[in-house]
Backbone bond lengths (Angstrom), bond angles and torsions (degrees), N, CA, C in turn:
res aa  C-N    CA-C-N  psi(-1)  N-CA   C-N-CA  omega(-1)  CA-C   N-CA-C  phi
1 X - - - 1.508 - - 1.540 110.82 -
2 X 1.317 120.84 135.93 1.474 124.17 -179.29 1.533 110.13 -56.64
3 X 1.283 114.53 150.45 1.470 120.87 173.60 1.463 107.14 -69.14
4 X 1.384 118.63 154.10 1.420 121.46 177.33 1.509 111.28 -57.35
5 X 1.387 119.02 144.78 1.445 121.71 -170.39 1.583 112.36 -59.50
6 X 1.307 115.90 -32.44 1.451 117.41 -174.82 1.532 109.73 -82.88
7 X 1.315 121.26 2.18 1.490 122.71 -179.52 1.539 114.16 -113.04
8 X 1.340 116.57 -0.54 1.435 118.44 -174.09 1.508 116.01 -85.21
9 X 1.334 114.95 -22.99 1.455 117.86 -175.14 1.503 112.89 -69.29
10 X 1.350 114.32 140.62 1.480 120.00 174.91 1.571 107.88 -75.79
11 X 1.330 114.27 83.32 1.449 119.88 -167.60 1.521 111.11 -114.39
12 X 1.289 115.02 137.65 1.418 125.00 175.68 1.619 105.05 -89.66
13 X 1.375 112.23 164.25 1.451 115.86 175.13 1.530 109.18 -76.44
14 X 1.322 114.17 139.23 1.427 121.34 -175.17 1.567 109.26 -74.71
15 X 1.305 113.30 107.49 1.537 117.14 173.89 1.546 106.79 -132.13
16 X 1.359 117.87 33.35 1.447 121.21 -178.80 1.471 115.81 -63.95
17 X 1.410 114.29 -29.09 1.457 118.23 -177.27 1.461 113.38 -109.67
18 X 1.346 115.88 21.66 1.479 118.94 -175.91 1.482 110.02 -72.78
19 X 1.323 119.03 -40.33 1.477 122.05 -175.75 1.544 110.70 -95.72
20 X 1.342 116.39 151.66 1.484 118.37 177.11 1.531 107.26 -63.71
21 X 1.408 111.50 143.32 1.432 119.11 -177.18 1.526 109.50 -148.53
22 X 1.329 117.02 160.41 1.441 119.24 175.73 1.457 110.78 -69.25
23 X 1.390 116.78 144.00 1.467 119.15 -176.60 1.534 111.44 -59.70
24 X 1.370 116.90 133.63 1.439 121.75 178.70 1.483 107.56 -153.78
25 X 1.324 116.27 147.05 1.462 121.86 178.70 1.541 111.38 -68.77
26 X 1.270 116.27 142.93 1.461 125.50 179.31 1.547 108.33 -60.61
27 X 1.346 114.92 131.30 1.467 121.48 177.08 1.514 110.88 -131.19
28 X 1.319 117.17 141.28 1.449 120.56 176.54 1.571 109.16 -85.85
29 X 1.324 114.73 70.41 1.467 120.86 -175.82 1.540 109.90 -98.60
30 X 1.328 117.01 -168.09 1.485 118.53 -179.36 1.471 113.75 -65.40
31 X 1.281 119.69 -35.01 1.477 123.45 177.16 1.527 110.78 -59.75
32 X 1.358 117.70 -43.63 1.407 119.55 -177.77 1.547 109.94 -76.10
33 X 1.373 119.21 -35.30 1.376 120.80 178.96 1.536 114.16 -63.23
34 X 1.342 113.26 -34.34 1.447 119.44 176.82 1.506 114.69 -63.67
35 X 1.297 120.87 -30.69 1.411 125.16 -176.78 1.565 112.01 -111.41
36 X 1.317 120.10 5.33 1.434 122.57 -168.18 1.482 115.30 -59.58
37 X 1.292 120.33 -45.95 1.479 119.37 175.75 1.438 117.11 -51.81
38 X 1.322 114.51 -47.48 1.460 123.23 177.62 1.577 108.86 -65.86
39 X 1.303 117.29 -41.39 1.488 120.06 -175.64 1.523 109.27 -66.61
40 X 1.300 119.36 -44.80 1.439 120.76 -174.09 1.544 111.39 -74.48
41 X 1.290 117.98 -37.97 1.474 119.86 177.02 1.514 113.21 -67.43
42 X 1.327 118.67 -29.03 1.508 120.27 179.42 1.487 112.14 -95.99
43 X 1.349 118.61 -4.87 1.420 120.90 -178.55 1.543 117.12 -113.29
44 X 1.384 111.43 -25.35 1.478 114.38 -174.75 1.577 106.96 -115.01
45 X 1.332 115.65 110.40 1.476 121.98 -179.16 1.609 104.03 -64.99
46 X 1.334 109.96 136.08 1.417 119.81 175.81 1.523 116.99 80.98
47 X 1.326 115.98 6.65 1.453 119.95 -179.17 1.532 114.92 -55.20
48 X 1.307 115.69 -51.59 1.488 118.68 178.28 1.458 115.26 -64.32
49 X 1.387 116.29 -36.37 1.453 118.91 172.97 1.501 110.25 -59.83
50 X 1.326 117.42 -40.18 1.465 118.74 -176.18 1.491 112.89 -71.02
51 X 1.379 118.30 -28.71 1.444 119.69 170.49 1.496 113.64 -58.66
52 X 1.295 115.04 -44.62 1.486 120.16 177.27 1.539 109.79 -67.31
53 X 1.322 117.47 -36.93 1.469 117.86 -177.81 1.504 110.59 -69.12
54 X 1.343 116.87 -37.56 1.482 119.08 174.97 1.485 111.63 -63.62
55 X 1.314 119.29 -35.86 1.476 121.47 174.72 1.535 110.11 -61.12
56 X 1.294 114.74 -43.62 1.511 119.25 -177.43 1.526 107.06 -65.69
57 X 1.287 118.42 -42.77 1.490 118.50 178.41 1.491 112.53 -62.10
58 X 1.325 116.58 -44.10 1.469 120.49 178.51 1.574 110.51 -56.70
59 X 1.316 113.57 -43.21 1.591 112.51 -177.80 1.453 111.40 -63.39
60 X 1.304 120.34 -27.52 1.449 124.93 -179.39 1.527 115.08 -86.26
61 X 1.345 117.39 -33.18 1.409 121.59 -165.80 1.550 119.25 -116.88
62 X 1.350 117.95 -13.98 1.434 117.97 -179.24 1.551 109.13 -78.51
63 X 1.270 116.10 130.75 1.478 121.89 -174.08 1.543 110.39 -110.00
64 X 1.313 114.72 151.12 1.463 121.40 177.90 1.517 111.01 -56.95
65 X 1.295 115.90 146.19 1.485 123.35 174.89 1.503 112.28 57.40
66 X 1.314 116.24 41.40 1.498 122.87 174.37 1.503 108.48 -134.68
67 X 1.344 113.88 178.05 1.458 120.63 -179.84 1.465 111.34 -112.65
68 X 1.375 114.74 150.13 1.450 122.15 170.70 1.495 105.86 -119.96
69 X 1.374 114.71 128.41 1.470 123.66 179.97 1.519 108.85 -113.35
70 X 1.349 113.29 134.00 1.444 122.32 172.50 1.523 105.30 -115.37
71 X 1.334 115.60 98.04 1.457 120.95 -173.56 1.495 109.82 -93.74
72 X 1.342 115.40 115.94 1.480 118.81 -171.07 1.555 106.32 84.58
73 X 1.314 114.15 52.15 1.513 118.59 -168.66 1.510 112.72 -80.19
74 X 1.347 119.26 -8.16 1.495 122.40 -178.49 1.534 108.57 45.99
75 X 1.339 120.77 -122.16 1.420 123.87 -171.89 1.523 111.45 -88.21
76 X 1.340 119.62 2.77 1.473 122.24 174.57 1.542 115.32 89.94
77 X 1.326 117.81 16.70 1.439 120.25 -173.22 1.592 111.30 -64.92
78 X 1.373 113.69 -41.77 1.497 121.14 176.86 1.501 108.74 -64.98
79 X 1.300 120.33 -44.40 1.486 123.70 -178.78 1.533 110.40 -61.86
80 X 1.301 115.66 -43.74 1.508 121.23 177.84 1.526 110.96 -64.77
81 X 1.311 116.13 -42.27 1.461 120.03 176.44 1.494 111.55 -59.13
82 X 1.332 117.49 -45.28 1.516 119.27 179.20 1.515 110.14 -67.00
83 X 1.295 119.75 -40.83 1.498 120.25 -176.79 1.535 106.49 -62.83
84 X 1.311 118.50 -43.50 1.420 121.09 -177.09 1.522 111.25 -66.04
85 X 1.375 115.57 -39.85 1.462 119.47 177.91 1.505 113.35 -61.59
86 X 1.351 116.43 -42.07 1.470 120.29 -176.78 1.474 110.72 -67.27
87 X 1.316 119.02 -43.86 1.461 123.73 -177.60 1.477 112.66 -67.64
88 X 1.344 117.65 -19.53 1.473 121.27 179.87 1.568 112.80 -81.06
89 X 1.301 115.66 -8.25 1.478 121.15 -177.00 1.517 109.98 -74.84
90 X 1.292 116.59 145.10 1.529 121.61 173.61 1.446 109.48 -55.67
91 X 1.344 118.11 -43.32 1.501 122.89 179.26 1.523 108.77 -124.16
92 X 1.304 119.48 82.52 1.489 121.43 -176.15 1.563 107.94 -65.28
93 X 1.335 114.55 145.74 1.462 117.79 175.46 1.505 110.63 -62.93
94 X 1.384 114.23 144.93 1.477 118.70 -178.27 1.463 112.35 -100.78
95 X 1.376 113.95 154.27 1.476 118.04 171.20 1.509 113.10 69.24
96 X 1.286 117.29 30.03 1.544 120.93 -177.52 1.506 106.61 -93.55
97 X 1.384 114.91 134.26 1.444 121.84 177.05 1.492 107.73 -113.71
98 X 1.410 116.29 131.74 1.404 124.46 -179.81 1.498 110.20 -102.62
99 X 1.350 116.41 130.14 1.465 118.86 -179.19 1.578 106.89 -128.89
100 X 1.306 115.64 120.60 1.395 123.04 175.11 1.560 112.18 -108.31
101 X 1.315 115.63 132.18 1.525 120.12 -175.92 1.570 107.83 -128.93
102 X 1.314 113.61 133.78 1.487 121.14 172.90 1.488 108.17 -148.93
103 X 1.301 117.34 144.94 1.502 122.74 -179.75 1.505 111.03 -84.78
104 X 1.363 117.12 -9.12 1.437 119.82 -179.18 1.528 111.63 -98.39
105 X 1.366 116.72 115.73 1.463 121.02 -176.36 1.563 107.30 -65.65
106 X 1.298 120.42 -30.16 1.459 121.95 179.06 1.544 110.00 -68.08
107 X 1.259 118.35 -36.00 1.500 120.18 177.07 1.505 108.73 -71.48
108 X 1.360 118.30 -44.88 1.453 119.43 -175.36 1.541 110.42 -63.86
109 X 1.362 117.44 -41.01 1.449 120.56 -179.27 1.519 110.27 -60.69
110 X 1.317 118.61 -44.02 1.508 123.55 178.26 1.537 109.50 -67.01
111 X 1.384 112.56 -41.21 1.565 113.04 179.97 1.505 111.80 -60.93
112 X 1.354 117.78 -39.33 1.463 117.87 177.73 1.475 112.98 -60.08
113 X 1.320 118.01 -38.86 1.448 120.17 -179.73 1.558 111.20 -69.41
114 X 1.296 114.27 -38.73 1.456 120.29 -179.78 1.528 111.25 -63.11
115 X 1.278 117.28 -50.30 1.495 123.69 -176.06 1.511 110.26 -69.73
116 X 1.355 116.65 -32.34 1.482 117.63 -177.94 1.531 111.40 -70.18
117 X 1.290 117.18 -15.60 1.473 121.29 179.89 1.526 110.84 -77.90
118 X 1.312 117.45 -12.88 1.479 122.24 -177.53 1.487 109.30 -123.37
119 X 1.316 117.48 118.99 1.472 119.22 -177.44 1.524 110.83 -74.06
120 X 1.287 118.12 150.23 1.454 121.34 -179.12 1.550 108.47 -150.06
121 X 1.297 115.18 146.72 1.462 120.80 174.36 1.572 110.53 -79.27
122 X 1.278 113.65 -8.75 1.498 118.51 -173.33 1.537 108.71 -98.90
123 X 1.315 115.93 123.93 1.459 122.36 175.32 1.512 106.16 -62.00
124 X 1.396 110.49 129.38 1.462 120.12 -178.13 1.538 110.35 -124.52
125 X 1.331 119.16 116.33 1.459 121.30 178.77 1.490 108.96 -109.09
126 X 1.344 119.36 129.43 1.481 121.91 177.81 1.544 105.32 -113.67
127 X 1.289 113.88 131.85 1.505 122.64 -176.68 1.512 111.65 -126.84
128 X 1.318 116.19 132.98 1.428 120.73 173.67 1.509 107.35 -92.73
129 X 1.364 117.79 104.62 1.469 122.80 -175.42 1.481 107.97 -162.43
130 X 1.384 110.78 162.94 1.492 116.74 170.08 1.517 107.99 -74.55
131 X 1.307 115.88 124.84 1.472 119.00 -177.17 1.504 113.92 -58.59
132 X 1.392 116.60 -24.75 1.434 120.59 177.83 1.547 111.39 -69.78
133 X 1.282 116.32 -11.97 1.476 118.24 178.30 1.502 114.39 -103.17
134 X 1.275 114.64 1.72 1.521 122.80 -179.62 1.531 112.60 -95.08
135 X 1.248 116.29 124.30 1.515 122.33 -179.25 1.577 105.04 -78.03
136 X 1.301 115.10 126.25 1.499 123.34 173.20 1.524 106.79 -94.00
137 X 1.288 117.89 118.09 1.497 121.79 -175.39 1.512 110.22 -140.02
138 X 1.361 115.70 137.26 1.471 120.37 173.45 1.508 112.56 56.76
139 X 1.301 115.59 43.39 1.502 121.43 -172.08 1.504 109.19 -99.83
140 X 1.307 119.08 135.27 1.482 121.96 170.20 1.528 110.99 -103.66
141 X 1.332 115.57 -17.46 1.493 120.40 175.99 1.527 109.50 -147.40
142 X 1.374 115.28 130.56 1.402 121.31 177.19 1.596 105.97 -125.66
143 X 1.328 121.68 128.17 1.400 125.77 174.21 1.526 109.28 -103.84
144 X 1.339 113.42 128.63 1.489 117.36 175.53 1.574 104.37 -128.32
145 X 1.304 116.35 80.93 1.431 120.35 -168.03 1.543 113.94 -99.09
146 X 1.295 116.84 110.33 1.490 121.58 179.26 1.516 111.90 55.23
147 X 1.322 115.32 39.80 1.491 120.12 -172.81 1.548 111.14 -122.65
148 X 1.379 115.87 -41.77 1.406 117.40 -175.76 1.581 111.18 -59.09
149 X 1.309 115.35 -31.55 1.477 119.70 177.60 1.525 118.57 -59.40
150 X 1.349 115.18 -18.10 1.460 122.34 173.87 1.508 115.36 -93.01
151 X 1.250 117.05 -3.84 1.510 123.43 173.28 1.431 111.41 -92.16
152 X 1.386 120.07 137.78 1.451 121.87 175.84 1.510 112.76 -50.22
153 X 1.354 113.08 134.71 1.510 118.91 -173.73 1.515 110.43 -51.84
154 X 1.341 116.98 -43.91 1.438 120.63 -174.79 1.529 112.51 -65.52
155 X 1.324 121.42 -12.40 1.407 124.09 -179.37 1.542 113.87 -102.70
156 X 1.295 114.71 -4.98 1.477 117.64 -173.50 1.531 114.93 -73.01
157 X 1.330 117.47 -32.99 1.440 118.28 175.20 1.519 111.96 -54.39
158 X 1.353 114.67 -47.50 1.462 120.71 -176.86 1.554 109.69 -61.51
159 X 1.379 118.19 -42.07 1.448 119.73 -179.23 1.531 109.00 -60.23
160 X 1.305 117.96 -47.19 1.491 118.90 -177.55 1.509 111.49 -68.42
161 X 1.324 119.66 -36.25 1.445 124.53 177.80 1.521 109.86 -62.30
162 X 1.341 119.42 -41.89 1.433 123.53 179.52 1.507 112.02 -66.90
163 X 1.326 117.28 -39.71 1.424 119.91 178.08 1.542 110.19 -64.67
164 X 1.371 115.42 -45.60 1.448 119.39 178.86 1.522 110.84 -56.75
165 X 1.345 117.55 -41.70 1.452 119.93 -176.27 1.561 111.03 -70.38
166 X 1.281 115.98 -19.07 1.527 119.84 -178.51 1.516 113.37 -94.89
167 X 1.351 119.80 0.01 1.447 121.75 179.79 1.485 112.34 -88.33
168 X 1.295 117.53 139.95 1.509 121.48 172.55 1.555 108.29 -73.63
169 X 1.352 117.09 162.86 1.461 117.65 173.36 1.531 112.85 -56.60
170 X 1.324 114.25 130.30 1.453 121.12 -175.15 1.516 116.08 90.78
171 X 1.428 111.01 -8.51 1.476 115.80 -179.18 1.462 114.97 -66.61
172 X 1.298 119.21 159.47 1.452 123.17 -178.46 1.550 114.18 -130.78
173 X 1.251 116.03 150.80 1.478 127.45 169.57 1.542 106.95 -108.56
174 X 1.300 115.23 128.04 1.453 121.69 166.74 1.533 108.21 -102.66
175 X 1.282 116.77 115.10 1.487 123.71 -178.86 1.530 106.99 -113.66
176 X 1.370 114.64 122.79 1.498 120.15 174.75 1.547 106.28 -120.91
177 X 1.406 114.56 131.80 1.431 117.24 -174.93 1.519 108.18 -150.16
178 X 1.343 114.51 155.48 1.449 121.30 165.51 1.508 107.22 -85.89
179 X 1.305 117.63 134.56 1.461 122.45 -178.17 1.557 109.76 -120.30
180 X 1.388 116.47 162.84 1.436 120.99 168.02 1.517 111.48 -118.78
181 X 1.318 115.20 159.12 1.446 120.76 179.51 1.534 109.94 -88.66
182 X 1.316 119.07 140.75 1.439 122.69 175.63 1.509 112.69 -68.56
183 X 1.322 118.60 -25.37 1.462 121.70 178.31 1.552 107.10 -90.55
184 X 1.341 115.43 131.53 1.499 122.89 -172.46 1.548 108.46 -62.96
185 X 1.339 115.76 -44.30 1.488 120.52 -179.19 1.517 112.69 -61.05
186 X 1.323 113.25 -44.97 1.483 118.22 -177.18 1.560 108.98 -68.30
187 X 1.337 116.38 -33.35 1.459 120.57 -178.70 1.531 108.99 -70.05
188 X 1.370 115.72 -39.54 1.431 119.35 177.64 1.512 112.23 -62.98
189 X 1.300 117.25 -39.84 1.430 121.56 177.88 1.524 111.64 -65.83
190 X 1.338 117.74 -44.40 1.364 123.40 177.37 1.563 112.58 -58.32
191 X 1.307 116.12 -45.00 1.462 123.83 177.99 1.542 108.21 -59.55
192 X 1.309 119.28 -49.04 1.459 124.97 -177.60 1.514 109.93 -59.79
193 X 1.338 114.74 -45.33 1.476 116.41 179.92 1.557 111.91 -63.56
194 X 1.369 114.70 -38.76 1.480 119.16 178.83 1.496 109.10 -63.70
195 X 1.253 118.77 -43.62 1.481 121.05 177.28 1.530 113.39 -62.72
196 X 1.333 113.11 -36.43 1.481 118.04 172.93 1.516 111.92 -58.91
197 X 1.326 115.26 -41.88 1.453 123.86 -179.93 1.530 107.68 -58.10
198 X 1.378 115.41 -46.89 1.425 120.50 -176.61 1.517 112.10 -68.29
199 X 1.356 117.15 -40.10 1.472 119.66 175.58 1.502 109.52 -60.22
200 X 1.285 119.36 -42.61 1.453 122.65 -178.25 1.528 111.46 -63.96
201 X 1.316 114.99 -25.26 1.482 121.31 177.31 1.529 112.66 -93.61
202 X 1.309 116.14 10.25 1.519 115.97 168.27 1.541 112.81 101.69
203 X 1.301 120.04 -1.93 1.431 120.45 174.78 1.513 115.54 -76.20
204 X 1.345 118.69 138.63 1.445 120.80 -177.64 1.553 107.53 -88.20
205 X 1.339 114.34 171.28 1.479 118.31 176.93 1.479 110.63 -63.39
206 X 1.313 118.66 -35.25 1.493 121.81 179.51 1.515 109.54 -66.85
207 X 1.302 118.47 -43.61 1.474 119.63 178.76 1.473 112.78 -64.19
208 X 1.320 116.79 -38.77 1.467 120.45 -179.14 1.535 109.67 -65.82
209 X 1.302 115.65 -44.18 1.436 120.87 -179.69 1.525 113.45 -66.20
210 X 1.328 115.12 -42.39 1.488 119.73 178.75 1.512 112.49 -64.71
211 X 1.328 113.11 -44.73 1.561 112.78 -179.69 1.515 110.86 -69.04
212 X 1.318 115.63 -36.13 1.554 114.01 176.93 1.492 110.93 -61.56
213 X 1.378 118.35 -38.19 1.441 120.90 179.68 1.518 112.08 -65.16
214 X 1.340 114.92 -38.33 1.443 120.67 -177.80 1.525 111.54 -67.86
215 X 1.314 113.78 -34.39 1.495 118.95 -177.12 1.590 112.16 -82.72
216 X 1.314 116.01 -12.88 1.449 120.21 -177.67 1.514 109.82 -60.73
217 X 1.291 116.29 127.70 1.505 123.88 179.69 1.514 110.89 72.98
218 X 1.312 118.40 3.66 1.495 121.80 173.46 1.498 109.16 -106.32
219 X 1.293 118.89 -50.80 1.434 125.28 176.15 1.611 106.67 -96.94
220 X 1.259 116.54 111.93 1.457 122.10 -179.47 1.503 110.10 -113.73
221 X 1.351 115.60 111.53 1.456 120.02 -177.73 1.459 113.54 -84.64
222 X 1.354 117.28 166.10 1.409 122.62 174.71 1.569 108.23 -135.66
223 X 1.254 120.74 177.85 1.464 123.52 178.48 1.449 113.26 -86.71
224 X 1.310 118.88 166.61 1.514 121.64 176.66 1.496 106.53 -60.21
225 X 1.320 117.76 -45.69 1.468 119.72 -178.62 1.455 111.49 -57.93
226 X 1.281 119.73 -42.05 1.487 122.92 -179.84 1.501 110.55 -56.27
227 X 1.349 116.30 -49.73 1.456 119.78 -176.15 1.539 111.59 -67.62
228 X 1.353 115.35 -42.95 1.518 117.27 -177.05 1.571 108.79 -67.66
229 X 1.327 118.71 -37.22 1.490 120.20 178.19 1.512 107.34 -61.02
230 X 1.359 119.01 -47.05 1.465 122.74 -174.99 1.505 109.89 -59.58
231 X 1.365 115.15 -43.78 1.470 120.41 -178.39 1.543 109.93 -61.81
232 X 1.310 116.18 -43.85 1.473 119.42 -177.13 1.505 111.74 -69.67
233 X 1.333 116.03 -40.64 1.446 122.46 178.31 1.541 110.12 -62.26
234 X 1.336 118.55 -34.34 1.464 122.75 -179.76 1.558 112.76 -69.65
235 X 1.372 114.23 -16.32 1.524 118.73 176.17 1.472 111.82 106.87
236 X 1.357 121.12 17.99 1.441 119.41 172.16 1.531 109.71 -74.65
237 X 1.327 116.75 134.82 1.490 118.27 -176.95 1.484 114.14 -84.28
238 X 1.345 118.14 -24.68 1.468 121.92 178.93 1.496 108.68 -133.59
239 X 1.305 117.47 128.47 1.503 122.51 177.12 1.525 106.15 -130.12
240 X 1.359 116.03 124.51 1.424 117.95 179.70 1.595 105.53 -142.86
241 X 1.376 113.70 137.15 1.456 118.27 174.23 1.537 106.08 -85.07
242 X 1.304 118.82 121.94 1.436 125.62 -178.08 1.517 110.02 -96.06
243 X 1.312 119.78 -23.70 1.410 118.78 -172.37 1.523 110.82 -150.22
244 X 1.334 119.44 138.12 1.440 120.01 173.05 1.564 108.02 -148.76
245 X 1.307 115.16 123.90 1.477 125.01 177.00 1.508 108.27 -124.70
246 X 1.299 117.07 101.80 1.461 122.08 -174.64 1.552 106.93 60.71
247 X 1.375 114.22 -121.77 1.456 118.11 -179.24 1.502 113.34 -97.28
248 X 1.259 118.37 21.75 1.477 123.12 -179.93 1.514 110.75 -114.10
249 X 1.311 115.29 114.63 1.519 120.92 -175.51 1.518 112.89 -117.01
250 X 1.309 114.28 155.52 1.458 120.80 173.27 1.552 109.16 -134.49
251 X 1.302 113.23 129.78 1.489 118.52 -179.04 1.538 107.25 -118.40
252 X 1.367 113.34 157.47 1.418 122.74 168.42 1.503 104.11 -119.67
253 X 1.351 113.58 126.92 1.454 120.78 179.70 1.479 107.59 -122.00
254 X 1.322 120.67 125.70 1.459 122.36 -171.39 1.513 112.06 -123.27
255 X 1.337 112.90 145.12 1.440 122.13 176.39 1.605 104.03 -89.56
256 X 1.255 117.74 133.87 1.485 121.68 -178.75 1.569 108.38 -66.46
257 X 1.296 117.91 153.96 1.467 124.21 175.70 1.550 108.52 -82.70
258 X 1.241 116.59 137.31 1.516 121.30 176.03 1.489 108.05 -73.92
259 X 1.320 114.91 140.32 1.513 119.32 172.99 1.504 108.60 -113.88
260 X 1.322 112.81 131.00 1.495 117.44 -175.94 1.530 110.44 -87.26
261 X 1.278 117.07 -15.73 1.480 119.30 -178.39 1.515 109.89 -132.33
262 X 1.357 118.72 73.22 1.434 120.55 -174.57 1.521 112.67 -65.05
263 X 1.268 115.20 146.75 1.463 115.16 177.50 1.458 111.25 -71.70
264 X 1.364 116.39 143.28 1.480 120.28 -178.82 1.528 111.97 -62.66
265 X 1.350 117.66 143.24 1.374 122.34 172.44 1.514 112.92 -77.77
266 X 1.369 115.91 137.69 1.472 119.55 177.01 1.454 113.92 92.49
């Protein structure tokens, strides 16, 4: 049986922010790619649970002769989880094409190596590109995992609208994001709990402070209400939050299935 997707990467322990450094914006470069599996599992509450959740969603919603997009795929953990989930089905969907996109060449290079280690019947294409320049077409599942938060706020509506337009009837978007609370006291509590989570996973106060400074003005959060309003305005018929761990949320947004023979009214 294949190893769990989050354990396959040749990853070092994340100590990038252990030593004092000059202030610099966070970048998904080779240094980050080398420690990314350790970084995300120790920094994002519920990450491993969400990998399993995405697999469960894929088993229910991926349709034959459609595409699956992982936009902001990083090292390909979500893509691998989906591939494994589909092949485990008694009747796997046929003719499915997997497409992973990331703007970091360091991430894509490592993702290619990771996915090549696991054989799959599903064609998988990995592309180094800005996801905003990638056309989403004939998709039954799109993953946007911890990615929208790095796109300028004023451009996010267009991203979601383009994904919605590229989904087949019954298709779904899985959106995972860090959020903030509109109430200052609630946000302070959420931040403190998240920092406690990082401390429990071995990060020092210095590391927590340095990473927070690096992400300032790079990762821009919104509220739960902001995200759900955007999804509904884009035309998704069903929007449900399936997972929340502190300030990290995952939604499933679905396009309704067309009916060719609607029941008469009255």
